[in-house]
C-alpha positions as CSV (number, residue, x, y, z in Angstrom):
1,M,-34.4,9.2,7.3
2,K,-32.1,12.4,7.8
3,R,-29.5,10.2,9.6
4,L,-29.3,7.8,6.7
5,C,-29.1,10.5,4.6
6,V,-25.6,12.2,6.2
7,I,-24.4,8.2,6.4
8,S,-24.8,8.6,2.4
9,F,-23.6,11.5,2.3
10,V,-20.2,10.5,4.1
11,L,-20.2,7.0,2.0
12,F,-20.2,8.4,-1.2
13,S,-18.0,11.5,0.5
14,V,-14.9,9.3,0.6
15,L,-15.5,7.0,-2.1
16,G,-15.2,9.9,-3.9
17,Q,-12.0,11.2,-2.8
18,A,-10.3,7.4,-3.2
19,Q,-11.5,7.5,-6.8
20,A,-9.5,11.1,-7.2
21,Q,-6.0,9.9,-5.0
22,Q,-6.7,6.7,-7.2
23,Q,-6.6,8.6,-10.2
24,S,-4.1,11.4,-9.4
25,M,-1.8,8.8,-8.5
26,R,-2.4,6.5,-11.6
27,A,-1.1,9.8,-13.5
28,V,2.1,10.8,-11.8
29,L,2.5,6.9,-12.3
30,E,1.4,6.6,-15.4
31,D,3.9,10.0,-15.9
32,V,7.6,8.2,-15.4
33,Y,6.5,5.2,-17.3
34,S,6.0,8.0,-20.6
35,K,9.6,9.2,-19.2
36,W,10.9,5.7,-19.1
37,R,10.0,4.9,-22.8
38,Q,11.1,8.7,-24.0
39,A,14.8,7.6,-22.8
40,M,14.1,4.3,-24.1
41,M,13.3,5.3,-27.7
42,T,15.7,8.0,-27.5
43,K,18.3,6.5,-26.3
44,N,19.5,9.0,-23.4
45,A,21.5,7.4,-20.7
46,R,20.8,10.5,-18.4
47,A,16.8,10.2,-18.3
48,W,16.4,6.6,-18.3
49,Q,19.1,6.6,-15.1
50,A,16.7,9.4,-13.8
51,T,13.0,7.2,-14.3
52,T,14.6,4.2,-13.9
53,S,14.9,2.0,-10.2
54,T,18.4,1.5,-7.9
55,R,17.7,-2.3,-8.4
56,R,16.8,-2.4,-11.7
57,Q,19.8,0.0,-13.0
58,V,22.1,-2.3,-11.0
59,E,20.6,-5.4,-13.2
60,V,20.9,-3.8,-16.6
61,R,24.1,-3.0,-15.5
62,N,25.7,-6.3,-14.5
63,R,23.9,-7.9,-17.3
64,I,25.6,-5.8,-20.2
65,H,28.8,-6.2,-18.4
66,S,28.4,-10.2,-18.0
67,E,27.7,-10.1,-21.6
68,K,30.9,-7.5,-22.3
69,L,29.0,-5.4,-24.3
70,A,29.0,-1.4,-24.1
71,F,27.7,0.6,-20.9
72,P,25.4,2.9,-21.5
73,G,24.6,1.6,-25.0
74,A,23.3,-1.4,-24.5
75,I,20.6,-0.5,-22.2
76,F,19.0,0.4,-25.4
77,N,19.7,-3.0,-27.4
78,T,15.9,-4.2,-26.4
79,P,14.4,-6.8,-29.5
80,V,11.1,-4.3,-29.0
81,P,10.4,-1.3,-28.0
82,P,8.7,-1.0,-24.9
83,P,5.0,-0.5,-25.3
84,D,2.4,2.2,-25.1
85,L,0.1,2.1,-22.0
86,R,-2.6,5.0,-23.9
87,G,-5.0,2.6,-25.5
88,L,-4.6,-0.3,-22.8
89,T,-7.2,-0.4,-19.8
90,L,-6.3,0.1,-16.2
91,A,-7.7,-3.3,-14.3
92,Q,-6.1,-2.4,-11.5
93,L,-3.3,0.2,-9.0
94,K,-2.4,-0.5,-6.6
95,V,-0.3,0.9,-4.3
96,K,1.5,0.0,-0.3
97,G,4.3,2.1,0.9
98,P,6.9,2.6,-1.1
99,T,6.1,0.1,-4.1
100,A,3.9,0.5,-6.4
101,K,1.3,-2.1,-9.6
102,A,-0.4,-1.3,-12.3
103,V,-2.2,-3.3,-14.5
104,Y,-3.2,-2.5,-17.7
105,F,-5.7,-4.5,-19.9
106,G,-5.9,-4.2,-23.9
107,K,-3.9,-4.7,-27.4
108,I,-0.8,-4.2,-25.9
109,D,1.1,-3.0,-29.0
110,F,5.6,-3.6,-29.2
111,G,5.9,-2.4,-32.6
112,V,7.0,-5.8,-34.6
113,G,3.7,-6.1,-37.4
114,G,0.2,-7.4,-37.4
115,A,-3.0,-6.7,-34.8
116,P,-1.9,-7.4,-30.9
117,T,-4.4,-9.8,-29.6
118,D,-5.5,-8.5,-25.9
119,N,-3.3,-9.5,-23.3
120,L,-2.4,-8.5,-19.7
121,L,0.6,-5.5,-18.9
122,V,2.0,-5.2,-14.8
123,V,4.5,-2.7,-14.5
124,S,5.3,-2.0,-11.1
125,Y,7.1,0.6,-9.5
126,V,9.4,1.8,-6.7
127,M,9.4,5.4,-4.7
128,E,13.2,6.5,-3.6
129,R,13.6,10.0,-5.2
130,G,10.3,10.0,-6.4
131,W,8.3,7.5,-8.2
132,T,10.9,5.3,-10.3
133,Y,9.7,2.5,-13.0
134,D,10.6,-1.1,-11.8
135,N,10.2,-3.5,-14.1
136,A,7.2,-4.9,-16.6
137,E,5.6,-8.2,-17.7
138,F,4.2,-8.8,-20.1
139,I,1.1,-11.7,-19.5
140,N,0.5,-13.7,-23.0
141,L,-3.4,-14.8,-22.0
142,I,-3.8,-16.6,-25.8
143,A,-4.1,-20.2,-23.4
144,L,-6.6,-18.2,-21.2
145,P,-9.1,-17.5,-23.2
146,E,-11.7,-17.6,-20.5
147,V,-10.2,-15.1,-19.0
148,R,-9.0,-13.2,-22.1
149,K,-13.7,-13.3,-22.0
150,S,-13.1,-12.2,-18.6
151,L,-11.7,-8.6,-18.5
152,A,-12.9,-8.0,-22.2
153,A,-16.4,-8.1,-19.8
154,G,-14.7,-5.7,-17.4
155,D,-14.4,-8.3,-14.7
156,Y,-10.8,-7.7,-13.3
157,S,-11.7,-10.2,-10.0
158,V,-8.8,-12.6,-12.5
159,V,-6.4,-9.6,-10.6
160,D,-6.7,-9.7,-7.7
161,K,-4.4,-12.0,-6.2
162,P,-0.6,-11.9,-4.8
163,E,1.6,-11.9,-8.1
164,F,-0.3,-8.6,-9.0
165,Q,0.1,-6.7,-5.6
166,P,3.2,-5.0,-4.7
167,T,5.2,-6.4,-1.9
168,G,5.3,-3.1,0.3
169,G,9.2,-3.2,0.3
170,V,11.7,-1.5,-1.4
171,P,13.9,-4.1,-3.7
172,R,17.2,-4.1,-2.8
173,P,20.0,-4.5,-5.8
174,S,22.1,-7.7,-6.4
175,P,25.2,-7.5,-3.7
176,I,27.1,-7.8,-7.4
177,Q,27.8,-4.5,-8.5
178,L,29.7,-4.7,-11.6
179,K,32.1,-1.6,-12.7
180,G,33.1,-3.3,-15.6
181,P,33.5,-6.1,-18.0
182,V,33.9,-9.7,-16.4
183,K,36.7,-11.3,-18.1
184,Y,34.9,-14.9,-19.4
185,I,31.3,-14.6,-20.7
186,A,29.4,-18.1,-19.0
187,K,25.9,-18.8,-19.8
188,V,23.6,-21.7,-18.0
189,Y,20.9,-23.6,-20.0
190,C,18.3,-25.4,-18.4
191,Y,15.3,-27.9,-19.5
192,C,12.9,-28.7,-17.4
193,P,9.7,-29.7,-18.1
194,G,7.8,-30.9,-15.1
195,R,9.7,-29.4,-12.9
196,E,11.3,-26.2,-11.0
197,V,15.6,-26.1,-11.2
198,T,17.3,-23.5,-9.1
199,V,21.3,-23.0,-10.1
200,Q,23.5,-21.1,-8.7
201,V,27.3,-20.5,-10.0
202,N,30.2,-19.1,-7.6
203,R,27.5,-19.1,-5.1
204,R,26.5,-15.3,-6.5
205,S,24.6,-15.5,-9.3
206,R,21.3,-16.8,-9.3
207,H,19.1,-18.4,-11.9
208,V,15.1,-20.3,-11.7
209,F,14.6,-22.5,-14.0
210,G,10.3,-23.8,-14.3
211,N,9.4,-25.9,-16.7
212,T,11.5,-24.7,-19.5
213,K,14.1,-24.4,-21.7
214,S,16.1,-21.5,-21.8
215,A,19.6,-19.8,-20.8
216,E,20.0,-17.2,-19.2
217,T,23.9,-14.7,-18.3
218,V,25.7,-16.0,-16.2
219,I,26.2,-12.6,-13.8
220,G,29.6,-11.3,-12.9
221,G,30.6,-14.2,-15.9
222,A,33.2,-17.3,-14.8
223,H,37.0,-16.8,-13.6
224,D,40.3,-18.3,-13.7
225,G,40.6,-21.4,-11.5
226,E,37.6,-23.7,-10.7
227,N,34.3,-22.5,-10.7
228,V,31.8,-24.0,-8.8
229,V,27.8,-25.1,-9.2
230,E,25.2,-26.0,-7.6
231,Y,21.1,-27.1,-8.3
232,K,18.2,-28.1,-6.7
233,I,15.3,-30.1,-8.3
234,T,11.4,-30.1,-7.6
235,D,9.0,-31.7,-9.6
236,L,5.8,-29.8,-9.9
237,P,2.2,-30.0,-9.5
238,G,1.6,-32.3,-12.2
239,S,4.7,-33.6,-13.1
240,A,5.1,-37.2,-13.9
241,G,8.1,-36.7,-11.9
242,N,9.8,-39.0,-14.7
243,E,11.1,-36.5,-17.3
244,P,14.3,-35.1,-18.8
245,I,16.4,-32.8,-17.3
246,A,19.4,-31.2,-18.6
247,V,21.4,-28.4,-16.8
248,R,24.9,-27.0,-18.2
249,V,26.9,-24.2,-18.3
250,Y,28.5,-23.3,-21.4
251,L,31.7,-20.8,-22.0
252,M,31.5,-18.1,-24.8
253,S,34.3,-17.9,-26.8
254,E,35.5,-14.8,-28.6
255,V,37.1,-16.6,-30.6
256,R,35.5,-16.2,-34.8
257,G,34.3,-20.2,-35.5
258,V,35.3,-22.3,-31.7
259,K,32.2,-23.4,-29.8
260,I,33.7,-25.1,-26.5
261,P,31.3,-27.7,-25.1
262,A,29.7,-27.8,-22.0
263,V,31.8,-27.2,-18.7
264,F,29.1,-28.5,-16.6
265,E,26.7,-30.8,-16.9
266,Y,24.2,-32.7,-15.1
267,Q,22.1,-35.4,-16.9
268,V,19.0,-37.5,-16.4
269,N,17.4,-39.3,-19.9
270,E,13.7,-39.2,-19.1
271,G,12.9,-42.3,-16.6
272,G,15.7,-41.8,-14.9
273,T,16.2,-41.4,-11.4
274,V,16.8,-37.5,-11.4
275,K,18.8,-35.8,-7.7
276,T,16.6,-33.1,-5.7
277,S,20.4,-31.6,-4.8
278,G,24.2,-31.7,-6.7
279,Q,27.3,-29.7,-6.8
280,G,29.6,-30.0,-9.0
281,S,32.2,-27.5,-10.9
282,F,34.7,-26.7,-14.1
283,V,38.2,-25.4,-14.1
284,I,40.1,-22.1,-16.1
285,D,43.0,-22.7,-16.9
286,A,45.7,-20.8,-19.2
287,A,44.9,-23.4,-22.2
288,M,41.2,-23.3,-21.8
289,A,41.9,-19.6,-21.5
290,R,42.9,-19.1,-25.1
291,R,40.0,-20.8,-26.0
292,V,38.0,-18.6,-25.1
293,L,40.0,-15.1,-25.4
294,G,42.4,-16.1,-27.8
295,R,44.9,-15.1,-26.2
C-alpha cells in the first residue's frame, strides 16, 4: 500500500509539472500572438517584423512586391483584422523542437459584423530569436456539424491528427527574395473540381489548387521574353474523372480600361481527356509590354 501511494504521488507530481509547463508555454505563445496582432492593428512595421517568423516575412514581402504594392504599408491591407484569442478554448497545444501549434475552438470574431459561430483557429509558431508568429488557419465547421458538436462537448480528439501537429522543422524561406517591385504582375487562375493541380511559373513560383476555383499572384511576376508554365494534374478521391478543368495565366495591365486575355491556357470541357502533366509558355515582347505598362 505504501509503495502504491508513492507511485501515485509521483504520477500526480509528473502530471502537475506537465500541466504547469503547458500553461507556461501557452502564456508565452499567446503573448507573442497578442503582440503580433497589436502590430497589425496599429500598423507598426517594426513590431510586426519583431514578432513574425523569417519565412512569413519573406512570403509577405514577395507577395507585396509581386503585386507592385507599397512595402511595408501593404502588410496591413488585410480584408479582416486578426481575431482575438481571448474567450476561445484551447483545444490543443503541441510543441516539437523549434515549432509549435495551438488549436482554438470557439466564436472566432473577425470584426465583420453578425454573430460569430463556433469554428477552429490553428496558430503556428517558430522559434528563432525567441518564439515568433508564423501563420494562422481558420477552419469553418459549417459543413461539419457533428465535429462542431463534439468539440462543443469537450471532445478534442478530432484535432489529434497530423495536420494539427507541429512539424519539428523550421520552415525554410522561399528561395525567391524580392527586393523591389516586379516589372509585370501575373496571376494564375485554376478551376479544378475533383482534382489537384500544381502549377509552376518560370520554375520558381509554385501554386497548388485542390478542388477549387481561385487565383493566385505569380511570385516574381513575369519577365521580358519567354515565360514557362508547367502543370501537373491528379484526381482526388471521389472524383468522377470527367470534370472540366481550366488553368490560365493572366498579365495584369496597368492601363486603365485595358484587359488582356489569358496569355496561357489549358482547358478541357466536361467529359474530355485530361493530361496528367504538360508545359507551355508565353512571350512578353515590346507590343505586349506596351499593353501592360502603357509605354
